[in-house]
N, C-alpha and C positions, 0 to 999 in steps of 0.2 A: 640468581634469582635477580629480576629484573629492579630498576630504581621505581621506588615508592613515593617521590616526591609529589605533591599533590599536582604540578603541571604533568608529568609523567603518567599520572593515576588517571588525571581525566582526558588525555591523549587515548589512553589504552580503553576507557569506557565510551569515547567517541567513535573508536576504530570498531568495536565491535557492535556499536549501534549501524556503522554504514555497512557492517558484515551481514547483520540481519537483515538490512534491508535490501542489499544485493540477493540475498537468497530467497526473501521474499518475491521480490519483482523477478526472479529468474524462474523459481516454482509455480509462482501465483498467476505472472504476469500475463501469459497469453489466454487463460481461462477467465482471468479478470476483465480484461480487455474484450474478449469475446461476448460474455454475460451485460458487460455496460454497452455493447452496440446492441445485443440482441433488445434490451431494454430503452435503449434511446436514450441513455444518460448520458448526454454530451458534454454537461461540467463535469463529470467524475473522471471521462475518457481524457480532460485536459489536463485533470489533477494527475491521473497515471501518468499521461505524458511527460509532464513536468518532473516527476519522480524518477522516470526514464533517462531523462536528459540532464537530471542534475550534474551540474560540475563544482566540484569542490576544492577551492582556492585554499592552498596551505595558509595555516593562521586564521582561517574562519571556518572552521570547522562548525562551532556552535553555532553561527549564522546560518549556516547550511542545513544544521539539525534543526532550526526553528523552522526554516521554510518546508522541511520534510514534515516535521510536524503539522504544520497548515494545511498542508495537502493532505496528508493522511486523515486529518479531522474531518477535512471538508469528504474525502472518500467513504469514510466511514459513515458518516450523516446520509450520504445519498445510498449507500448500501443498507444501512437499517432502515431507509423508508422504502425498501419494497416489499409491496403488501405480499399478504400470503395468496397463493397461487397465481402469482405474475405471469401475465401472457408478454411473450414476444411483441415488439413493436415494429419489427420490420419482417420482411421474409425470410422465411427459415430454408438453411441450408441442407441438405439429407445429412449431413455429418455434424450438423448442429441437433438434430433430433434428440438424440441421449441428453444432452445439457439442459433442452427444454422443459424434457418432462418433470424435472424439478427445478425451474429456474430458481425459483422463490429459496428452495434451500440451498443451492447453489451459491445465490449472492449472501446468504447468511451466515455461509460458510465464510466466505471468502471476507464478510464483514469481521469475523472472529478473528481471521490471521491478521487482517488490517489492526483490530485493536491489539492484539499481540505486539505487533512491531511498534505501532504508536507506544505502547507503555513502555516500552525498549529504549525508544525517544525519547520521552519525558523522564525517564530515570537517567540518563547521559544529559539532560538538560538541567537537572536538579544538583 
């Protein structure tokens, strides 16, 4: 059994939060980027890019998680603001047609996934 001291426990919690973030970005990142591009939500794209390029310095995990929370919170706000029956704001490529049919549903599903990851980050910071 591993160490259960507060410092090691905190490190394990931070590690789990970063692992969940990495899985989210790997699984949902491409679709999220495409939805945000189709809706022309540039601020959210900048927050997604910041998450994808995040570099965590050893010993500064809590600071990095605070940055992650800030970017996820902004991203979540943008996704939550997508209106019902949202329409693409840019020309649609043929490969995007299935996504465009339910663009608002895709945005709101991604918002739910974002909220899930954000909740885990908040737990890690508490």
